[in-house]
C-alpha positions as CSV (number, residue, x, y, z in Angstrom):
1,M,99.7,111.4,142.9
2,K,100.2,111.6,139.1
3,I,98.4,109.5,136.5
4,V,99.0,109.7,132.7
5,I,96.1,108.8,130.5
6,A,97.3,107.8,127.0
7,P,94.7,105.8,125.0
8,D,94.1,105.1,121.3
9,S,90.6,105.3,120.1
10,F,88.1,102.4,120.3
11,K,87.3,102.3,116.6
12,G,83.8,103.2,115.8
13,T,82.8,104.0,119.4
14,I,85.1,106.1,121.6
15,S,87.7,108.6,120.4
16,S,91.0,108.9,122.3
17,M,90.0,112.3,123.6
18,E,86.6,111.0,124.9
19,F,88.4,108.2,126.6
20,C,90.7,110.7,128.4
21,A,87.8,112.9,129.5
22,I,85.8,109.9,130.9
23,V,88.7,108.4,132.7
24,E,89.9,111.7,134.2
25,Q,86.5,112.4,135.6
26,S,86.4,108.9,137.1
27,I,89.9,109.4,138.7
28,L,89.0,112.7,140.2
29,K,85.8,111.4,141.6
30,S,87.7,109.1,144.0
31,L,91.1,110.8,144.0
32,P,90.4,114.5,143.7
33,D,94.0,115.7,144.4
34,T,95.5,113.6,141.5
35,Q,97.5,115.3,138.8
36,V,96.1,114.0,135.5
37,V,98.1,114.3,132.3
38,R,96.2,113.6,129.0
39,I,98.0,112.2,126.0
40,P,95.4,111.1,123.4
41,I,97.1,108.7,121.0
42,A,96.7,107.7,117.3
43,D,99.1,105.3,115.6
44,G,98.5,106.5,112.0
45,G,94.8,105.8,111.6
46,E,91.5,107.3,112.7
47,G,91.8,110.5,114.8
48,M,95.5,111.0,114.2
49,V,95.3,114.8,113.5
50,D,93.1,115.5,116.5
51,A,95.3,113.4,118.7
52,Y,98.4,115.3,117.6
53,L,96.8,118.7,118.1
54,Q,95.4,117.7,121.5
55,S,98.8,116.5,122.7
56,N,101.0,119.2,121.2
57,G,98.8,122.1,120.3
58,G,98.6,123.7,116.9
59,D,95.9,124.6,114.3
60,K,93.6,122.8,112.0
61,V,93.4,123.8,108.3
62,S,90.5,122.9,106.1
63,L,90.2,122.9,102.3
64,E,88.4,121.4,99.3
65,V,90.3,118.5,97.6
66,T,89.6,115.7,95.2
67,G,88.0,112.6,96.9
68,P,88.7,109.0,96.0
69,N,86.1,109.0,93.2
70,F,87.0,112.5,91.9
71,A,84.1,114.3,93.6
72,K,85.2,117.3,95.7
73,V,85.3,116.8,99.4
74,C,86.2,119.0,102.4
75,A,89.3,117.7,104.2
76,S,91.4,118.9,107.2
77,Y,94.9,118.5,108.4
78,G,96.9,119.9,111.3
79,I,99.9,122.3,111.6
80,L,101.9,122.0,114.9
81,P,103.0,125.0,116.9
82,D,106.4,125.1,115.2
83,Q,104.5,126.1,112.0
84,T,106.7,123.9,109.9
85,T,105.3,120.4,110.8
86,A,102.1,119.2,109.2
87,V,100.1,116.2,110.3
88,I,97.9,114.7,107.6
89,E,95.5,111.8,107.6
90,M,95.2,110.2,104.1
91,A,91.7,109.1,105.0
92,E,90.6,112.8,105.2
93,A,90.9,113.0,101.4
94,S,91.1,109.4,100.2
95,G,89.4,107.3,102.8
96,L,86.9,104.5,102.8
97,M,84.3,106.7,104.3
98,L,84.4,108.9,101.2
99,A,84.2,106.2,98.7
100,S,81.2,105.8,96.4
101,Q,78.9,102.9,96.9
102,P,79.3,100.4,95.6
103,M,83.0,100.9,95.9
104,D,85.0,101.1,92.7
105,P,88.7,100.5,93.5
106,M,89.8,100.3,89.9
107,N,88.8,103.9,89.4
108,A,89.8,105.4,92.8
109,T,92.6,107.9,93.2
110,S,94.8,109.3,96.0
111,Y,95.1,112.7,94.3
112,G,93.4,114.5,97.2
113,T,96.1,113.3,99.6
114,G,98.7,115.0,97.4
115,E,96.6,118.2,97.4
116,L,96.7,118.2,101.2
117,I,100.5,117.8,101.1
118,M,100.9,120.6,98.6
119,D,98.8,122.9,100.6
120,A,100.9,122.3,103.7
121,V,104.1,122.8,101.8
122,N,102.9,125.9,100.2
123,R,102.1,127.3,103.7
124,G,105.7,126.7,104.7
125,C,105.7,123.3,106.2
126,R,108.9,121.3,105.7
127,K,108.0,118.2,107.7
128,V,105.0,116.1,106.9
129,I,103.8,113.3,109.2
130,L,101.4,111.3,107.1
131,G,99.0,108.7,108.6
132,I,97.8,106.2,106.0
133,G,95.1,104.2,107.8
134,G,91.6,103.8,106.4
135,S,92.4,104.3,102.7
136,A,90.0,103.6,99.9
137,T,92.6,103.6,97.1
138,M,95.0,101.1,95.5
139,D,96.7,103.3,92.9
140,G,100.2,102.8,94.3
141,G,100.2,106.5,95.4
142,A,100.2,107.6,91.8
143,G,97.3,110.0,92.3
144,M,99.1,111.6,95.3
145,A,102.3,111.8,93.3
146,G,100.5,113.4,90.4
147,A,99.3,116.3,92.6
148,M,103.0,116.7,93.7
149,G,104.3,117.2,90.2
150,I,105.0,113.7,88.8
151,R,103.6,112.8,85.4
152,F,102.5,109.2,84.5
153,M,102.3,108.6,80.8
154,D,101.4,105.9,78.3
155,K,103.6,104.7,75.3
156,D,102.5,107.8,73.3
157,G,103.5,110.2,76.0
158,K,99.9,111.0,77.0
159,E,99.1,111.3,80.7
160,V,97.1,108.3,82.0
161,P,94.3,108.5,84.6
162,L,95.7,108.2,88.1
163,T,93.8,105.1,89.0
164,P,94.6,101.4,88.8
165,R,92.5,101.3,85.6
166,G,94.5,104.2,84.1
167,L,97.8,102.7,85.2
168,E,97.3,99.6,83.1
169,S,98.5,101.8,80.2
170,L,101.5,103.2,82.1
171,S,104.8,103.2,80.1
172,S,106.9,106.0,81.6
173,I,107.2,108.5,84.5
174,D,108.5,112.1,84.4
175,A,109.5,113.5,87.7
176,N,111.0,116.8,86.4
177,G,107.9,118.8,87.5
178,I,108.4,118.2,91.3
179,P,108.5,121.6,93.0
180,N,111.8,122.5,94.7
181,E,110.0,122.9,98.0
182,L,109.2,119.2,98.1
183,G,112.9,118.5,97.9
184,E,113.4,120.4,101.1
185,T,110.6,118.5,102.9
186,E,110.9,115.6,105.3
187,F,108.3,112.9,105.0
188,L,107.5,110.5,107.8
189,I,104.9,107.9,107.1
190,A,103.1,106.6,110.2
191,S,102.2,103.0,109.6
192,D,102.6,99.7,111.4
193,V,101.5,97.5,108.4
194,Q,104.4,95.3,107.3
195,N,102.9,94.0,104.0
196,V,105.0,94.2,100.9
197,L,103.6,95.8,97.7
198,C,102.7,92.7,95.5
199,G,102.1,89.0,95.7
200,E,100.3,86.8,98.2
201,H,101.0,89.2,101.1
202,G,100.8,92.3,99.0
203,A,98.3,95.2,99.0
204,A,95.8,93.8,96.6
205,N,95.6,90.3,98.0
206,V,95.4,91.3,101.6
207,F,93.5,94.5,101.5
208,G,91.7,94.5,98.1
209,K,88.5,92.9,99.3
210,Q,87.8,95.4,102.0
211,K,88.1,98.2,99.4
212,G,85.6,96.6,97.2
213,A,87.8,94.6,94.7
214,D,86.5,91.3,93.5
215,G,88.7,88.3,92.6
216,G,89.5,89.5,89.0
217,Q,90.2,93.1,90.1
218,I,92.6,91.9,92.8
219,V,94.6,90.1,90.2
220,Q,94.5,93.3,88.0
221,I,95.5,95.6,90.8
222,D,98.4,93.3,91.9
223,Y,99.7,93.4,88.3
224,V,99.4,97.2,88.1
225,L,101.2,97.7,91.4
226,G,104.0,95.4,90.2
227,K,104.3,97.2,86.9
228,L,104.3,100.6,88.7
229,A,107.1,99.4,91.0
230,H,109.1,98.1,88.0
231,I,108.9,101.4,86.1
232,I,109.8,103.4,89.3
233,C,112.8,101.1,89.8
234,E,113.9,101.7,86.2
235,K,113.6,105.5,86.7
236,T,115.2,105.8,90.2
237,G,117.1,102.6,90.8
238,N,115.0,102.0,93.9
239,D,113.6,98.4,93.9
240,L,110.8,98.8,96.5
241,A,108.3,96.1,95.6
242,R,109.5,93.8,98.4
243,V,110.1,96.4,101.1
244,P,107.9,95.8,104.2
245,G,105.3,98.5,104.6
246,T,105.0,99.4,100.9
247,G,101.7,97.4,100.8
248,A,100.0,99.7,103.2
249,A,97.2,102.0,101.9
250,G,97.3,100.5,98.4
251,G,101.0,101.2,97.9
252,L,100.8,104.9,98.8
253,A,104.3,104.9,100.3
254,L,105.9,103.8,97.0
255,P,106.4,107.2,95.3
256,L,107.2,108.9,98.6
257,L,110.0,106.5,99.2
258,A,111.3,106.5,95.6
259,F,111.2,110.3,94.8
260,F,110.9,112.1,98.1
261,G,113.2,110.2,100.5
262,A,110.3,109.4,102.9
263,Q,110.8,107.2,105.9
264,L,108.3,104.5,107.1
265,E,108.0,104.8,110.9
266,S,106.1,103.0,113.6
267,G,102.9,105.1,114.1
268,I,102.8,104.8,117.8
269,D,106.5,105.6,118.3
270,L,106.3,108.6,116.0
271,M,103.3,109.8,118.0
272,L,104.9,109.3,121.4
273,D,108.2,111.0,120.3
274,T,106.3,114.0,119.0
275,A,104.2,114.2,122.2
276,G,107.3,114.1,124.5
277,F,105.9,111.0,126.2
278,E,108.9,110.3,128.4
279,Q,109.1,113.8,129.7
280,K,105.3,113.7,130.6
281,L,105.8,110.4,132.3
282,E,108.3,111.8,134.8
283,G,107.0,111.4,138.3
284,A,104.0,109.4,137.2
285,D,102.5,106.7,139.5
286,M,100.5,105.0,136.8
287,V,99.6,105.0,133.1
288,I,96.1,104.3,131.9
289,T,95.9,103.3,128.3
290,G,93.5,101.5,126.1
291,E,92.1,100.6,122.6
292,G,89.3,98.6,121.1
293,M,91.0,95.2,121.0
294,L,94.0,93.6,122.7
295,D,95.4,90.3,121.5
296,G,98.6,88.7,120.3
297,Q,98.6,90.8,117.2
298,S,98.9,93.9,119.3
299,L,102.5,93.2,119.9
300,K,103.2,94.1,116.3
301,G,103.0,97.8,117.1
302,K,99.6,98.7,118.5
303,A,99.3,101.7,120.9
304,V,98.9,99.8,124.2
305,I,102.1,97.8,123.6
306,G,104.1,100.8,122.4
307,I,103.1,102.8,125.5
308,A,103.8,99.8,127.8
309,R,107.2,99.2,126.5
310,R,108.3,102.8,127.2
311,A,106.6,102.9,130.6
312,K,108.3,99.7,131.6
313,K,111.7,101.3,130.9
314,C,110.7,104.1,133.3
315,G,109.4,101.7,136.0
316,V,105.8,103.0,135.7
317,P,102.9,100.4,135.9
318,V,100.4,100.3,133.0
319,V,96.7,99.5,133.2
320,A,94.9,98.8,130.0
321,F,91.1,99.3,129.5
322,V,90.1,97.5,126.3
323,G,86.9,96.8,124.5
324,D,87.7,93.2,123.8
325,I,90.4,90.7,124.8
326,G,91.5,88.2,122.2
327,K,93.7,85.2,121.7
328,N,97.2,85.4,123.2
329,Y,96.5,88.7,125.0
330,E,98.6,87.5,128.0
331,R,101.7,88.2,126.0
332,A,101.1,91.9,126.8
333,Y,102.2,91.3,130.4
334,G,105.7,90.6,129.2
335,E,105.8,93.9,127.4
336,G,105.0,96.1,130.5
337,V,101.3,95.9,130.9
338,T,100.5,95.4,134.5
339,A,96.7,94.8,134.3
340,I,94.1,94.4,131.6
341,F,90.4,95.1,132.0
342,S,87.6,94.7,129.4
343,T,84.9,97.4,129.3
344,N,82.4,94.8,128.1
345,K,80.0,93.6,130.9
346,A,78.7,90.8,128.8
347,A,79.6,88.7,125.7
348,V,77.5,90.6,123.1
349,P,78.0,91.5,119.5
350,F,79.9,94.7,118.7
351,E,76.8,96.5,117.4
352,V,75.2,95.9,120.8
353,A,78.3,96.7,122.9
354,R,79.0,100.0,121.1
355,L,75.7,101.4,122.2
356,S,76.8,101.5,125.9
357,S,80.6,101.8,125.3
358,R,81.0,105.2,127.0
359,E,79.0,104.2,130.0
360,D,80.8,100.9,130.3
361,L,84.1,102.7,130.3
362,R,83.0,105.1,133.0
363,L,81.7,102.3,135.2
364,L,85.0,100.4,134.9
365,A,87.1,103.4,135.6
366,E,85.0,104.4,138.6
367,S,85.2,100.9,140.0
368,L,88.9,100.6,139.6
369,F,89.7,103.9,141.3
370,A,87.2,103.4,144.1
371,F,89.0,100.2,144.8
372,Y,92.4,101.8,144.5
373,K,91.3,104.5,147.0
374,I,90.5,101.7,149.5
375,G,94.0,100.3,149.1
376,R,95.6,103.6,149.7
377,N,93.6,104.3,152.8
């Protein structure tokens, strides 16, 4: 028997690699002769670098970069075995966990993310897979672009601070300083957020509050992002303000799309392609997947659904272990999920449930495979 374990993380509780270890141990307890294949998953957010390295191999590189509030922080990224592909999490350099308290989004920068990219390129990488979940910044990617050779100037030709506050004075952009190596580099942005850059459904209005912006700052940031998009359009001819996905991570994708030919990709599909999911699925009897929440919104690109859709094409049943089951979860059955189980034994708040999350997952997995063993016998 062959079982593929391919989960996303349970945010704030169980990493995808921990999930794999717990479930594999439970499988082998009841079915010791089972071939188990682990494919820890991340769709562009938390744990993405570790998931790619676990699934594909490779090395982790650590360095000091500029954090979201300009203090130096230690950040890491991965280089895959081909030595030309870098996997970078924006949150490592510019994430919410690094932001000062109280958060100050008007003066936060993504510069450190650009430093990570430049380090990878200087090491010979010519393909960058960039996960943009968990960001603390709303500078339209100007900070990152500044580290990559682009200058942002006011009406007097002086460089402006690479923050929303600094960009209020933006008048022009100079892209002549982009290193040649970046022109040779392929950029793939892993994100399933479909928000546009500005307006009611834009970065500031949808995500500003969670990054510490008050009502007045949300209006300011929305204006700054629109202004940045307009100046970029004048410079490049690329009108990107209404492109779905540009509102993710405070507009980080904007300069990558305009100046570097980046592509916005489904985070889960990018991960599964890189991991060779279909090849690893050959001969499998079952897939065990999971994530913290499964509901109707999961159909928009979450890990469980992306895995189920591919497994369905190969005729392999999918069992989902999830922390919580929400409204319209039953739509997952039509996408290839065969069965859904919650790890929660009782209806308790998240802060309570998280304390026993690993044990609850273990008990669920052991119960399922003990029952499965009875059926086989």
